[in-house]
A tleap script that builds the chain and sets N, CA, C and O, in Angstrom:
source leaprc.protein.ff14SB
mol = sequence {
  NMET THR GLY PHE GLN GLY VAL ILE ASP ASP
  ALA ARG GLU CYS ALA ARG LEU PHE ARG LEU
  GLY ARG ASP VAL GLU ALA GLY LEU ALA MET
  VAL ALA LEU VAL GLU ALA ALA GLN PRO LEU
  VAL GLU LEU MET GLN SER ASP VAL GLN SER
  SER TRP ASN GLY LEU LEU GLY LEU MET PHE
  ASN ASP GLN GLN ALA GLN ASN TRP LEU SER
  LEU ALA ASP TYR LEU GLU TYR GLU TRP VAL
  GLU LEU LEU THR ALA GLY GLN ALA CVAL
}
set mol.1.N position { 2.553 -12.128 -3.881 }
set mol.1.CA position { 3.881 -12.614 -4.063 }
set mol.1.C position { 4.312 -13.429 -2.911 }
set mol.1.O position { 4.273 -12.935 -1.784 }
set mol.2.N position { 4.721 -14.638 -3.104 }
set mol.2.CA position { 5.072 -15.518 -2.036 }
set mol.2.C position { 6.521 -16.122 -2.162 }
set mol.2.O position { 6.772 -16.971 -3.017 }
set mol.3.N position { 7.423 -15.673 -1.319 }
set mol.3.CA position { 8.735 -16.155 -1.265 }
set mol.3.C position { 9.541 -16.058 -2.531 }
set mol.3.O position { 9.200 -15.308 -3.446 }
set mol.4.N position { 10.621 -16.825 -2.580 }
set mol.4.CA position { 11.583 -16.732 -3.592 }
set mol.4.C position { 11.051 -17.017 -4.994 }
set mol.4.O position { 11.349 -16.276 -5.930 }
set mol.5.N position { 10.285 -18.061 -5.143 }
set mol.5.CA position { 9.763 -18.368 -6.488 }
set mol.5.C position { 8.735 -17.342 -6.940 }
set mol.5.O position { 8.641 -17.050 -8.132 }
set mol.6.N position { 7.968 -16.794 -6.014 }
set mol.6.CA position { 7.056 -15.741 -6.346 }
set mol.6.C position { 7.799 -14.472 -6.845 }
set mol.6.O position { 7.301 -13.807 -7.753 }
set mol.7.N position { 8.890 -14.148 -6.314 }
set mol.7.CA position { 9.688 -13.027 -6.770 }
set mol.7.C position { 10.190 -13.301 -8.176 }
set mol.7.O position { 10.153 -12.419 -9.035 }
set mol.8.N position { 10.660 -14.519 -8.417 }
set mol.8.CA position { 11.176 -14.886 -9.756 }
set mol.8.C position { 9.957 -14.792 -10.762 }
set mol.8.O position { 10.082 -14.151 -11.806 }
set mol.9.N position { 8.932 -15.352 -10.479 }
set mol.9.CA position { 7.758 -15.329 -11.358 }
set mol.9.C position { 7.269 -13.872 -11.645 }
set mol.9.O position { 6.964 -13.494 -12.776 }
set mol.10.N position { 7.220 -13.118 -10.577 }
set mol.10.CA position { 6.815 -11.739 -10.795 }
set mol.10.C position { 7.812 -10.914 -11.561 }
set mol.10.O position { 7.388 -9.979 -12.240 }
set mol.11.N position { 9.092 -11.175 -11.512 }
set mol.11.CA position { 10.084 -10.535 -12.241 }
set mol.11.C position { 9.822 -10.790 -13.748 }
set mol.11.O position { 9.838 -9.868 -14.564 }
set mol.12.N position { 9.585 -12.059 -14.076 }
set mol.12.CA position { 9.347 -12.416 -15.427 }
set mol.12.C position { 8.081 -11.729 -15.981 }
set mol.12.O position { 8.073 -11.266 -17.122 }
set mol.13.N position { 6.989 -11.665 -15.144 }
set mol.13.CA position { 5.784 -11.007 -15.565 }
set mol.13.C position { 5.982 -9.542 -15.706 }
set mol.13.O position { 5.390 -8.946 -16.606 }
set mol.14.N position { 6.799 -8.894 -14.856 }
set mol.14.CA position { 7.069 -7.481 -15.058 }
set mol.14.C position { 7.834 -7.320 -16.317 }
set mol.14.O position { 7.525 -6.397 -17.070 }
set mol.15.N position { 8.757 -8.089 -16.606 }
set mol.15.CA position { 9.569 -7.996 -17.885 }
set mol.15.C position { 8.581 -8.067 -19.089 }
set mol.15.O position { 8.714 -7.344 -20.077 }
set mol.16.N position { 7.619 -8.947 -18.952 }
set mol.16.CA position { 6.628 -9.156 -20.055 }
set mol.16.C position { 5.867 -7.853 -20.231 }
set mol.16.O position { 5.694 -7.393 -21.360 }
set mol.17.N position { 5.415 -7.255 -19.157 }
set mol.17.CA position { 4.695 -5.936 -19.248 }
set mol.17.C position { 5.544 -4.871 -19.862 }
set mol.17.O position { 5.027 -4.102 -20.673 }
set mol.18.N position { 6.822 -4.763 -19.537 }
set mol.18.CA position { 7.714 -3.775 -20.134 }
set mol.18.C position { 7.750 -4.024 -21.725 }
set mol.18.O position { 7.646 -3.087 -22.517 }
set mol.19.N position { 7.903 -5.346 -22.122 }
set mol.19.CA position { 8.066 -5.666 -23.520 }
set mol.19.C position { 6.781 -5.328 -24.235 }
set mol.19.O position { 6.859 -4.939 -25.400 }
set mol.20.N position { 5.550 -5.445 -23.619 }
set mol.20.CA position { 4.328 -5.116 -24.205 }
set mol.20.C position { 3.979 -3.542 -24.283 }
set mol.20.O position { 2.953 -3.125 -24.822 }
set mol.21.N position { 4.939 -2.729 -23.691 }
set mol.21.CA position { 4.783 -1.350 -23.710 }
set mol.21.C position { 3.862 -0.793 -22.597 }
set mol.21.O position { 3.432 0.360 -22.617 }
set mol.22.N position { 3.595 -1.674 -21.643 }
set mol.22.CA position { 2.780 -1.260 -20.509 }
set mol.22.C position { 3.626 -0.764 -19.400 }
set mol.22.O position { 3.629 -1.298 -18.291 }
set mol.23.N position { 4.388 0.330 -19.736 }
set mol.23.CA position { 5.363 0.769 -18.816 }
set mol.23.C position { 4.970 1.354 -17.483 }
set mol.23.O position { 5.722 1.266 -16.512 }
set mol.24.N position { 3.795 1.952 -17.431 }
set mol.24.CA position { 3.198 2.493 -16.201 }
set mol.24.C position { 2.927 1.281 -15.258 }
set mol.24.O position { 3.419 1.247 -14.130 }
set mol.25.N position { 2.180 0.349 -15.717 }
set mol.25.CA position { 1.857 -0.801 -14.952 }
set mol.25.C position { 3.110 -1.612 -14.617 }
set mol.25.O position { 3.236 -2.114 -13.500 }
set mol.26.N position { 3.998 -1.743 -15.530 }
set mol.26.CA position { 5.327 -2.453 -15.179 }
set mol.26.C position { 6.075 -1.692 -14.160 }
set mol.26.O position { 6.620 -2.320 -13.253 }
set mol.27.N position { 6.160 -0.400 -14.212 }
set mol.27.CA position { 6.823 0.435 -13.298 }
set mol.27.C position { 6.365 0.301 -11.887 }
set mol.27.O position { 7.171 0.284 -10.957 }
set mol.28.N position { 5.063 0.206 -11.718 }
set mol.28.CA position { 4.444 -0.032 -10.416 }
set mol.28.C position { 4.697 -1.396 -9.903 }
set mol.28.O position { 4.937 -1.592 -8.711 }
set mol.29.N position { 4.644 -2.388 -10.825 }
set mol.29.CA position { 5.011 -3.820 -10.390 }
set mol.29.C position { 6.489 -3.935 -9.928 }
set mol.29.O position { 6.844 -4.665 -9.003 }
set mol.30.N position { 7.302 -3.158 -10.648 }
set mol.30.CA position { 8.733 -3.249 -10.389 }
set mol.30.C position { 9.005 -2.658 -8.953 }
set mol.30.O position { 9.864 -3.169 -8.234 }
set mol.31.N position { 8.335 -1.686 -8.589 }
set mol.31.CA position { 8.469 -1.111 -7.206 }
set mol.31.C position { 8.146 -2.227 -6.134 }
set mol.31.O position { 8.891 -2.464 -5.182 }
set mol.32.N position { 7.066 -2.827 -6.363 }
set mol.32.CA position { 6.564 -3.928 -5.443 }
set mol.32.C position { 7.627 -5.087 -5.502 }
set mol.32.O position { 7.934 -5.716 -4.489 }
set mol.33.N position { 8.136 -5.321 -6.655 }
set mol.33.CA position { 9.089 -6.439 -6.845 }
set mol.33.C position { 10.390 -6.206 -6.083 }
set mol.33.O position { 10.915 -7.123 -5.452 }
set mol.34.N position { 10.919 -4.963 -6.141 }
set mol.34.CA position { 12.088 -4.609 -5.424 }
set mol.34.C position { 11.857 -4.722 -3.996 }
set mol.34.O position { 12.678 -5.296 -3.281 }
set mol.35.N position { 10.780 -4.205 -3.531 }
set mol.35.CA position { 10.398 -4.209 -2.045 }
set mol.35.C position { 10.296 -5.707 -1.627 }
set mol.35.O position { 10.713 -6.043 -0.519 }
set mol.36.N position { 9.792 -6.551 -2.422 }
set mol.36.CA position { 9.624 -7.935 -2.009 }
set mol.36.C position { 10.970 -8.720 -2.079 }
set mol.36.O position { 11.200 -9.623 -1.274 }
set mol.37.N position { 11.790 -8.391 -2.978 }
set mol.37.CA position { 13.164 -9.048 -3.147 }
set mol.37.C position { 14.188 -8.599 -2.115 }
set mol.37.O position { 15.086 -9.348 -1.731 }
set mol.38.N position { 14.028 -7.360 -1.682 }
set mol.38.CA position { 15.117 -6.838 -0.859 }
set mol.38.C position { 15.360 -7.561 0.341 }
set mol.38.O position { 16.532 -7.733 0.676 }
set mol.39.N position { 14.262 -8.094 1.171 }
set mol.39.CA position { 14.648 -8.911 2.367 }
set mol.39.C position { 15.240 -10.278 2.005 }
set mol.39.O position { 15.967 -10.859 2.811 }
set mol.40.N position { 14.955 -10.782 0.854 }
set mol.40.CA position { 15.644 -12.020 0.445 }
set mol.40.C position { 17.110 -11.731 0.130 }
set mol.40.O position { 17.986 -12.522 0.479 }
set mol.41.N position { 17.360 -10.686 -0.478 }
set mol.41.CA position { 18.788 -10.342 -0.882 }
set mol.41.C position { 19.593 -10.045 0.434 }
set mol.41.O position { 20.759 -10.429 0.528 }
set mol.42.N position { 19.000 -9.392 1.406 }
set mol.42.CA position { 19.708 -9.129 2.627 }
set mol.42.C position { 20.186 -10.380 3.410 }
set mol.42.O position { 21.070 -10.320 4.264 }
set mol.43.N position { 19.575 -11.455 3.077 }
set mol.43.CA position { 20.011 -12.771 3.699 }
set mol.43.C position { 21.113 -13.473 2.962 }
set mol.43.O position { 21.619 -14.504 3.404 }
set mol.44.N position { 21.497 -12.890 1.795 }
set mol.44.CA position { 22.484 -13.540 0.911 }
set mol.44.C position { 23.845 -12.894 1.296 }
set mol.44.O position { 23.929 -11.931 2.058 }
set mol.45.N position { 24.961 -13.544 0.670 }
set mol.45.CA position { 26.280 -13.137 0.947 }
set mol.45.C position { 26.528 -11.755 0.365 }
set mol.45.O position { 25.797 -11.291 -0.510 }
set mol.46.N position { 27.611 -11.083 0.884 }
set mol.46.CA position { 27.846 -9.701 0.576 }
set mol.46.C position { 28.147 -9.445 -0.931 }
set mol.46.O position { 27.818 -8.396 -1.485 }
set mol.47.N position { 28.773 -10.435 -1.545 }
set mol.47.CA position { 29.072 -10.281 -3.019 }
set mol.47.C position { 27.722 -10.213 -3.785 }
set mol.47.O position { 27.575 -9.426 -4.720 }
set mol.48.N position { 26.781 -11.018 -3.389 }
set mol.48.CA position { 25.487 -11.020 -4.085 }
set mol.48.C position { 24.761 -9.734 -3.824 }
set mol.48.O position { 24.111 -9.196 -4.721 }
set mol.49.N position { 24.856 -9.223 -2.608 }
set mol.49.CA position { 24.275 -7.930 -2.263 }
set mol.49.C position { 24.935 -6.775 -3.073 }
set mol.49.O position { 24.237 -5.872 -3.536 }
set mol.50.N position { 26.261 -6.810 -3.238 }
set mol.50.CA position { 26.888 -5.839 -4.045 }
set mol.50.C position { 26.447 -5.898 -5.471 }
set mol.50.O position { 26.148 -4.870 -6.078 }
set mol.51.N position { 26.402 -7.080 -6.014 }
set mol.51.CA position { 25.845 -7.227 -7.422 }
set mol.51.C position { 24.411 -6.767 -7.479 }
set mol.51.O position { 24.006 -6.152 -8.466 }
set mol.52.N position { 23.676 -7.026 -6.519 }
set mol.52.CA position { 22.266 -6.587 -6.492 }
set mol.52.C position { 22.200 -5.033 -6.584 }
set mol.52.O position { 21.422 -4.488 -7.367 }
set mol.53.N position { 22.979 -4.377 -5.819 }
set mol.53.CA position { 23.023 -2.978 -5.848 }
set mol.53.C position { 23.422 -2.378 -7.230 }
set mol.53.O position { 22.869 -1.375 -7.681 }
set mol.54.N position { 24.397 -3.038 -7.863 }
set mol.54.CA position { 24.790 -2.582 -9.181 }
set mol.54.C position { 23.790 -2.856 -10.208 }
set mol.54.O position { 23.638 -2.062 -11.136 }
set mol.55.N position { 23.073 -3.964 -10.107 }
set mol.55.CA position { 21.987 -4.344 -11.072 }
set mol.55.C position { 20.826 -3.333 -10.849 }
set mol.55.O position { 20.226 -2.884 -11.827 }
set mol.56.N position { 20.518 -2.988 -9.659 }
set mol.56.CA position { 19.399 -2.019 -9.468 }
set mol.56.C position { 19.688 -0.716 -10.109 }
set mol.56.O position { 18.848 -0.071 -10.735 }
set mol.57.N position { 21.056 -0.321 -9.901 }
set mol.57.CA position { 21.450 0.971 -10.578 }
set mol.57.C position { 21.280 0.906 -12.081 }
set mol.57.O position { 20.775 1.849 -12.690 }
set mol.58.N position { 21.692 -0.184 -12.679 }
set mol.58.CA position { 21.494 -0.271 -14.156 }
set mol.58.C position { 20.049 -0.264 -14.586 }
set mol.58.O position { 19.691 0.318 -15.609 }
set mol.59.N position { 19.202 -0.932 -13.776 }
set mol.59.CA position { 17.806 -1.011 -14.094 }
set mol.59.C position { 17.168 0.372 -13.928 }
set mol.59.O position { 16.361 0.784 -14.762 }
set mol.60.N position { 17.507 1.059 -12.903 }
set mol.60.CA position { 16.835 2.434 -12.733 }
set mol.60.C position { 17.288 3.328 -13.781 }
set mol.60.O position { 16.501 4.143 -14.262 }
set mol.61.N position { 18.632 3.237 -14.221 }
set mol.61.CA position { 19.054 4.123 -15.369 }
set mol.61.C position { 18.204 3.813 -16.545 }
set mol.61.O position { 17.731 4.744 -17.197 }
set mol.62.N position { 17.959 2.503 -16.887 }
set mol.62.CA position { 17.179 2.175 -17.949 }
set mol.62.C position { 15.757 2.698 -17.876 }
set mol.62.O position { 15.191 3.135 -18.878 }
set mol.63.N position { 15.162 2.646 -16.636 }
set mol.63.CA position { 13.838 3.119 -16.353 }
set mol.63.C position { 13.828 4.655 -16.679 }
set mol.63.O position { 12.925 5.142 -17.358 }
set mol.64.N position { 14.821 5.373 -16.193 }
set mol.64.CA position { 14.843 6.824 -16.366 }
set mol.64.C position { 14.949 7.117 -17.880 }
set mol.64.O position { 14.315 8.043 -18.387 }
set mol.65.N position { 15.732 6.339 -18.561 }
set mol.65.CA position { 15.946 6.573 -20.017 }
set mol.65.C position { 14.793 5.983 -20.896 }
set mol.65.O position { 14.792 6.058 -22.125 }
set mol.66.N position { 13.839 5.407 -20.171 }
set mol.66.CA position { 12.723 4.723 -20.861 }
set mol.66.C position { 13.148 3.625 -21.887 }
set mol.66.O position { 12.544 3.403 -22.937 }
set mol.67.N position { 14.224 2.987 -21.469 }
set mol.67.CA position { 14.759 1.807 -22.328 }
set mol.67.C position { 14.080 0.565 -21.861 }
set mol.67.O position { 14.678 -0.252 -21.160 }
set mol.68.N position { 12.827 0.404 -22.242 }
set mol.68.CA position { 12.012 -0.752 -21.675 }
set mol.68.C position { 12.496 -2.104 -22.007 }
set mol.68.O position { 12.397 -3.017 -21.187 }
set mol.69.N position { 13.041 -2.280 -23.229 }
set mol.69.CA position { 13.482 -3.588 -23.621 }
set mol.69.C position { 14.736 -4.002 -22.814 }
set mol.69.O position { 14.826 -5.147 -22.371 }
set mol.70.N position { 15.646 -3.132 -22.632 }
set mol.70.CA position { 16.831 -3.460 -21.803 }
set mol.70.C position { 16.413 -3.774 -20.389 }
set mol.70.O position { 16.849 -4.748 -19.776 }
set mol.71.N position { 15.549 -2.908 -19.896 }
set mol.71.CA position { 15.043 -3.079 -18.462 }
set mol.71.C position { 14.349 -4.494 -18.341 }
set mol.71.O position { 14.549 -5.178 -17.337 }
set mol.72.N position { 13.574 -4.910 -19.317 }
set mol.72.CA position { 12.983 -6.221 -19.445 }
set mol.72.C position { 13.931 -7.326 -19.418 }
set mol.72.O position { 13.735 -8.335 -18.742 }
set mol.73.N position { 14.986 -7.138 -20.169 }
set mol.73.CA position { 16.159 -8.106 -20.188 }
set mol.73.C position { 16.773 -8.310 -18.796 }
set mol.73.O position { 16.965 -9.423 -18.306 }
set mol.74.N position { 17.073 -7.106 -18.180 }
set mol.74.CA position { 17.654 -7.207 -16.808 }
set mol.74.C position { 16.754 -8.010 -15.926 }
set mol.74.O position { 17.201 -8.959 -15.282 }
set mol.75.N position { 15.454 -7.643 -15.879 }
set mol.75.CA position { 14.535 -8.310 -15.011 }
set mol.75.C position { 14.408 -9.811 -15.329 }
set mol.75.O position { 14.456 -10.635 -14.415 }
set mol.76.N position { 14.256 -10.152 -16.535 }
set mol.76.CA position { 14.146 -11.614 -16.907 }
set mol.76.C position { 15.351 -12.456 -16.729 }
set mol.76.O position { 15.251 -13.602 -16.290 }
set mol.77.N position { 16.538 -11.904 -17.068 }
set mol.77.CA position { 17.739 -12.704 -17.071 }
set mol.77.C position { 18.655 -12.392 -15.915 }
set mol.77.O position { 18.872 -13.268 -15.078 }
set mol.78.N position { 19.209 -11.189 -15.815 }
set mol.78.CA position { 20.159 -10.926 -14.773 }
set mol.78.C position { 19.559 -11.031 -13.405 }
set mol.78.O position { 20.159 -11.624 -12.509 }
set mol.79.N position { 18.371 -10.460 -13.218 }
set mol.79.CA position { 17.657 -10.396 -11.904 }
set mol.79.C position { 17.409 -11.820 -11.445 }
set mol.79.O position { 17.633 -12.150 -10.280 }
set mol.80.N position { 16.954 -12.650 -12.342 }
set mol.80.CA position { 16.623 -14.051 -11.979 }
set mol.80.C position { 17.925 -14.797 -11.737 }
set mol.80.O position { 18.025 -15.514 -10.742 }
set mol.81.N position { 18.882 -14.668 -12.559 }
set mol.81.CA position { 20.209 -15.343 -12.376 }
set mol.81.C position { 20.835 -14.973 -11.046 }
set mol.81.O position { 21.331 -15.830 -10.315 }
set mol.82.N position { 20.804 -13.663 -10.740 }
set mol.82.CA position { 21.429 -13.170 -9.481 }
set mol.82.C position { 20.696 -13.831 -8.269 }
set mol.82.O position { 21.347 -14.429 -7.412 }
set mol.83.N position { 19.342 -13.719 -8.205 }
set mol.83.CA position { 18.616 -14.231 -7.172 }
set mol.83.C position { 18.801 -15.778 -6.923 }
set mol.83.O position { 18.947 -16.275 -5.806 }
set mol.84.N position { 18.774 -16.482 -8.132 }
set mol.84.CA position { 18.975 -17.958 -8.033 }
set mol.84.C position { 20.333 -18.250 -7.589 }
set mol.84.O position { 20.509 -19.136 -6.753 }
set mol.85.N position { 21.319 -17.581 -8.076 }
set mol.85.CA position { 22.754 -17.799 -7.598 }
set mol.85.C position { 22.863 -17.555 -6.087 }
set mol.85.O position { 23.490 -18.313 -5.347 }
set mol.86.N position { 22.221 -16.459 -5.669 }
set mol.86.CA position { 22.312 -16.100 -4.238 }
set mol.86.C position { 21.571 -17.074 -3.318 }
set mol.86.O position { 21.918 -17.286 -2.156 }
set mol.87.N position { 20.549 -17.639 -3.908 }
set mol.87.CA position { 19.712 -18.538 -3.115 }
set mol.87.C position { 20.433 -19.824 -2.977 }
set mol.87.O position { 20.242 -20.508 -1.971 }
set mol.88.N position { 21.288 -20.226 -3.959 }
set mol.88.CA position { 22.097 -21.481 -3.882 }
set mol.88.C position { 23.215 -21.566 -2.901 }
set mol.88.O position { 23.721 -22.627 -2.535 }
set mol.89.N position { 23.568 -20.376 -2.500 }
set mol.89.CA position { 24.820 -20.273 -1.657 }
set mol.89.C position { 24.365 -20.530 -0.200 }
set mol.89.O position { 25.187 -20.508 0.716 }
savepdb mol mol.pdb
quit
């Protein structure tokens, strides 16, 4: 995974894995994804960081409830939108 665009691409791939029912593989990919995105988010404004923390909470709740489709939507849409908005600031 390389930089900002790599995180975006990997989020979309992780979402695809969840939609395909490959939840174990997707779960492992999501851990690596969060670890890769965290340093990028720490460079963004505090409101983006706050939104990031809220989004992670929602995603982990979905993961715990095994709601893979909702989790995939968060990854593909809200995650990407949040990182893109934070990058533009």
